[in-house]
N, C-alpha and C positions, 0 to 999 in steps of 0.2 A: 284679816286683822285679828290680833290677840283678843281685843274686845270688839265683837262684831257690831258694825254700824247698822242701825235700822234706817232704811231710806225709803221714803215715799216719793214716787214720781207722779206728778199730776199731768196727765196727757200722754197718749200713745202715738204721737206723730213721729216722724223720722228721728228727731232729736231725742225724744223720750225713749224710743226703742233702742237706739244705739247706746244711750247711757245705761239702760237697763241691762243690756248684754254685758257691757264693760264692768259695771258695778257688781253684778251678780258673779261674774267671773273672778272679780277681785276679792270675793268672800263676803260682800255685804248682804244683808237680808233685805231684798228689794221687793216692794209692792208697787205695781203700776196701776193707777186708778184712771179710768177713761170713761167719759160721759157717753160716748157712742158704743154701739154693739160690737164693733170690730176695731182692730188697730189700723193705723195709717194716717190719721189726721187728714191733711189735705191730699194725701195719696189715697184717695178713696175711689171706689168703683160704683157704678150703677148697673142695674140689671137691664138687659135688652134681649130680644129674640135670638141674637147671635151669641149671647153670653155676656159676662161682665165687661163693661167698657170703662177705661180710665176716665175719671172726671176731674183730674188734677194734673200734677206733673206727668209727663209722658216718656221721658228718657233720662238716662244718666249721662252726665258730663263729669270731667275731672275724676276719672276712674281710680287714679292712685289714692284718692281719699278713702274709697271703699276697700281697696286692697289693704291699706294701713289699718282700717277699722277691724277687718277680719283677722289680720295678722296679730293685732293686740290680744286676741283670744286664741291664737294658735290655729287659725283656720284660713281658708282661701275662698273667695267669693265663687269661683268656678266650680267648687265642690258642692255648692248649695243652690246656685242660681245658674240659669243659662243666659249669658250676656252676648248680644250680637252687635258688632260694630256696624254702623251705617256707612255705606259708601257715599250716598247722597245725603248731605247734612240737611238740606232744605231745598225745595223747589219754589220758585217765585214767579207770580204772574202779575203783570201790570194791565191797567185798563186799555192801553193802546195795543195790546197783543204781544208785547215783549215777554220773553220767558227766559229764566236763568236758573240753572242748578248750581249750588255751591257744594263742593265735593270735599271728602275727607283728605284727598290729595291736593295740596295747595297749588301745585303746578297745573293740575287739571282744572281747578277753579279759575286760575288766571287765564288759561287757554279759552275757557268758555266765556269769560268776560270779554276777552279780545274778540271772539267771534260775534258776540251780540252787540257790544258797545265800542269796539275798536281797541287798537294796541295801546293808545294813551290811557284808556280807562284801566287796562290790565296793569300798566305801570302804577297808576294811582292805587290800585288794590294792593300791589306788592308793598308799596311804601306804607300804606295804612296798616297792613298786617304786621310789618316789621315794627312799627310804632306800638301797636297793641301788644306784641310779644315783649318788647322792652319794658313796657309798663307793668305787665303781668309779672315778669321776672323780678322787677324792682320791688313790687309791693306784696308779693306772695308771702314772704317771711315776716316783714314787720307789720303786716295787716292781717291777712287771713290766718296765718299760723301763730300769730301772737295772741295769747289769751287776753292781754290787756294792752292794746296798742296805744302809743302815745304820739302826740303831735311832734314832740321833741325828737323822737326817733325818726320820724318821717322827714323832718327838716334836715337832720344829719345825713340821711340817705341822699337827699337832693343835693346837699352841699358836696358830698363825695362824688356824685354823678351829675354835674351841672346840666347835662343834656336833658335830664328828666324834667327840668323846669319847662323846657320847650315842649317836650312830649306831653306833659300834663295839660298844657294850654289852660292855665288856671283862670284866665279871664273869659273863657269860652264855654258855652254849653256844648253838649254832645251834638245837637243839631248844628250849631255853629261850626264845630270842628269838621264834621263830615261835609258840610257845604263847602268849606275851604280845601278839603282833601280830595274831593272827587269832582271832576269836570262834568260828569254825567249825573244829573239830578236824581235819576232813578236809583243809582247806586247809593247816593247820599240818603235817600229815603230808606233804603234797605238797611244800611248800617246804623242809622239813627234809631231804628226800632229796638236795638239791643237795650236801650234804656228801660223798655217795658219789661224786660226779663227780671228786673228787680223793682218793678212797680213805679217807674218814673216816666215823666213826660220828657221827650227828647229836648224840648225847648227850655226845660227848667232843670235838667240834670247835668252834672259836671262832665266835661270832656273826658275826665279820667275813666268814665264808664266804657270808653272804647276798648278797654282791656277785656271786656266780657266776650268780645269776638275771639280773642285768643283762647279763652276757656272752651269755647265751642270748637275752634279749629284744632284743638288737641284731641278731639275725638268725641263721638256721640254713640251711645250704646242703648239698644232696646233690651228689655227684660222679658223673656218668655213668660206669658201669663199676665203681662202688664206690670206697671209699677207697684201695684198692690201686692204682687208676689214678693217684692223686697220687704214690705212691711210684715207680711206673714212669716217670712224666713227669719227676720230679726226677732220677732216675738217668740217663735219656736225655739230659736237658739238661746234666747234669754231664759225661757222656761227650763231649757235643758241645764242651764247653769244654776237654777234654783229660784229665779224670779217668779213672783206670783202676779197674775193679771186679774183685775176686777173691772169688767166691762159694764156698760149701761149703769154707771155709778157716778153721777155728778158730784163734784166736790163743792160743798157749801162755803167753807171758809178754811183758811190756813190759821192755825192756832199758835199763839206764842205764850210761853210761861217762863218766868225767871229770866227775862231778857233774851230768850232765844226760842226758835221754833220748836214746838213739841209734838206736832202732828197735824192731821187734817180732820175736819168734820165732813162726813158724807151723809147721804140720805139713809144709809144703813148703819151709821154709828161712827165712833171716833177711831181713827187709825193712828197710833203713836209713831213717832219718828225722831231720830237724832238729827236727821237732815231731810229737807224737802227740796226736790228739784221740780221747778215749774216749767213745763213744756207747753205753754200756751202763749197767747199774745200778751206781752208785758203790759199793754194798755189796760188789761182787765185788772191787774193788781193796782195800777195807778188810779183807776176809777173806783176802787174799793169793792169790786164785785166778789172778792174772796175775803171780805171782812177788813177790819181796820189794821190788823197786825202787819200785813205786807205792803200797805200803802207807801210806807217810807222807802221801800226797796227800789222804786222806779220814779225818776223825775219826769215831769211832763215833757221836757225838752227831748227826752229819750224816746218818746212815742209819738210826738207830733212834729210836723204835720203828717197826715196819713198818706200811704202809698195808694196806687190804683187798685180798683176792684175789677170785676169782669162779669160779663154774661157768658155762661158756658152751656152749650147745647150738647147733650149726650144722647146717642140714638144708634139704631141699626138701620141700614138701608142698602139698596143696590145703586151704586153711582153710575152715571152715564155722562159722556161728553168730553171730559177733560182728564188726562192722565194725572194721577196723584202719586206723590212720594209719601213716605211715612210722615214727613212734615211738609206741608204746602202752605204758602202764604199768598193771599190775594190782596193786593194793595189798594188802599183808598185813593180816590182822585186827588185829594188835598189833605195831607197829613196835618198841616197847621190848623185847618178848620176842625178836624177830628178832635185834636187835643184842646183847642179853644173851647169847644162845646163841653168836653169832659171837665174842664176847669171850672165851669159854671154849674156843674152837677147835672147837665143835660145829657140825653142820649143822642149822640151824633147820628145824623141821617146817613152818612157815609163813613165807614170805618174799615180799617184793615182787618182782615179775617185770617186767623190761623186755624188750620185743620190738621188734626192727627188722624190719619187713616190707619188704624191699628192693624187692619188686615189688607194693606195695600197690595200685597202680592197674591191675593186670592184669585181664583179663576174668574173670568168675565161672567157677569150675571149672578155671582154669589152674593149672599147677604154679608155685609161687612159692618164693623163697628167704627163709629166716628165720634170725635170730640171737636167742637168748634169753639174757639175763644175769641171774644170781642171785648176790647178794653172798655172799662166803665169807671165812673167816679165812685169813690166810697160814699157812705152815707154821711150827711152833715149832722150837726148837733140836733137838728129837728128833721128826722128822716121823712122824706116824701113817699107817697105810695109807689110800690114797685111798678116800673114801666116795662112790660113784656112785649112791647111792639118790636123790640129788637129781634125777636125770633123771625118775624115776617121780614124785617130788613135783612137779616142774614141770608135767608134762602132766596129772596128776590135778587139780592146782590150777586150771589153765586150763579144764578141763572143768567145774569148779564155777562158773566165770564164763560157761559156755555156749560156749566156744571149743573147737572140735575140729579136729584135724589128721589127715590120712591120710599120715603121713610115710614116706619111704624111710629109708635108713640115717641115723642121727643121730650126729654126731661130738660127743662131750662132752669139753671141755677143763677140767681142774680145777687146783687149786693145785699139785699135784705136777707136772703137765704144764708149767705156767708156770715152775715152778722149774727144770725141765730146759731149757726153751726160753731162759730168761733167767738165766744163772748168777749166783749170789749173791743173787737176789731173794727167795728163800724163797716164791716164788709171788706175792709182792706185786706189784700191777700199777701202782702209783703212786709207788714210792719210799718216802721217809720219810712217816710218818703226819702229817696236819695237826693232830694233837692238840696243844692248847696255843696260847696267844695269840701266842707268838713263834716258832711252828714254821716259818713261812715264812722266818725269818732263820737257821734252823739248816741249811737245805739247802746243799750245797757250791756254790760259784760256779765259773765257767769256769776261772779261773787257779788252779792248785794250788801247793802248796809244793814240788813236784818240778819243777825247771826243764825246760821243754819239754813238759810234760804238761798237757793241758787237758781239760775235761769239757763234754759237752752231753747233752741228752735229758731225759726226764720226771723223772728222779731228781735233776736239777740245777736250780738257780735258773733261771727263776721257777716251775718246778713241772710237775705232770702235765698231760696233755692235748696234743693236736696243736698248737694255737696256742702254748702255753707252751714246748713242746719246740722249736718253730721259733724262737721268740725266743731260747731258750738258745743255739741255733746262731749266730744273728746276734751275740749277745754274745761267744761264743767266737771267732768269726772276727775281730771287731774287735780283741780282745786279741791274738790270734795275729799278725795283720798288724802291729800296733803294736810288739809285743815283737820280732818279727823285724827290723823296720826299725831299731829302736834298737840292734841288735847289729851292724849293718853298718858296716864301717869306710869303705866307699866311699859316694859320693853315691847317694841313692835315686832310681831312675828312675821314670818314669810307669808305673802299672799299666795292665792292660787293662780297667779299669773298677772292678769290685769295690766293696766298701764301705769307707768311711773314717770313723773315729770323728768324731762331731760334725758330720757332714754333715746337710743338710736332711732326708735320708731316714732316717738312722740315729741321729740325735740324740734327745733327749728330747722327742719330738713325740707328742701324744696320738693315739690311734686316732680316726679320724673317726666321728662318731655316725651 
């Protein structure tokens, strides 16, 4: 810009990192301030005897989002990261001994379902997948790729495509939809769990969330070095474009002067800014944790009720007894009982367990890295003491399936830990709960009511997950550059690249299939 914008980004999660790269490339003077010692936010790692293990997101989906992000700055992901597509999307075990692999090839998945559950179940799967694909295609542009989605736009889309009203099943929860879609209860249990990908309970989340299956069906990629390698890459590229990072520097408050944001106060002093991008849980602003100035930026309805939390075990071990894929799911006996317990804030005695075997193709007997995730309730208004009995429950349950570990030290992270790591979150990992048909329209968008303050990250539209938080950064950057340009009294000069609203790359263009 002819008048260079000073931008402070609070938080170096995936949204803040993506925005830092884009804004620095566009010519802004960018300072990223992060309370932790390293970038990544929830894309964090923990040390084990086998090396750093992912302790948050484990894979990439919706790869075109990242292709577009890198293209915005004239780069390609494959020149900076090694991404490997998974042939086996996930392996699933049930207590009765049934086993099913879902594959990157839809025909292969259908054939495996037919082999395990019968031809009729394979037909159910094909119909469900087709429905998820239609929903994804219909709502990709007006929801995910729209910086400020509106209910009116969605209604018009449904009017133009009446079948969508049936596909959405507006009067059903996701649990209700899959129960009526699959004759096989175990398949219904499998596809209902996609609600947990965005922090929802299957019995309280809208049937519309069935489209999450299509996001996974389009492909899953691992990142060599783990997901934290993506964070390190984005921070390095942002620095290459001129961004400055300040780690281990908590922000005390966001400051406003003359009716607009003027910078942030940190433990080491004041950092001035023309614009501030907050890449944290918006609930922290609403709760006043960053001072009174940004409280008006976020309404309570945009952050409440809270989504699920988790107990996450990270460790190195030698596995024995059950073959594991990169993603392996061990199902609970009774999913309804699991989520009923979570709804009361209790730790369920029996819960579905997700395992990421980061080194699943290692030689037999080799030490491998693992992450186990068990759904949990967020903290209430009056947090109760952390219950770590779930570590015992995890490993006892896996032994019942025949999976045994000889682990070294296990690091267990629970809701209380997440609440401390991510202020204002109450331990919730996905921001606002997806409960309710219009929940997606309740999340805050990038531009706030406080002039000069913007939002990005998983608690902001379009929602939770690494691809969605990345999209939120692109939305925020487009708004920030547009708003800054509109305030200049002098002629706007050429930028150093950057994204521009409405371009071929940043406009409402569907993700390639």
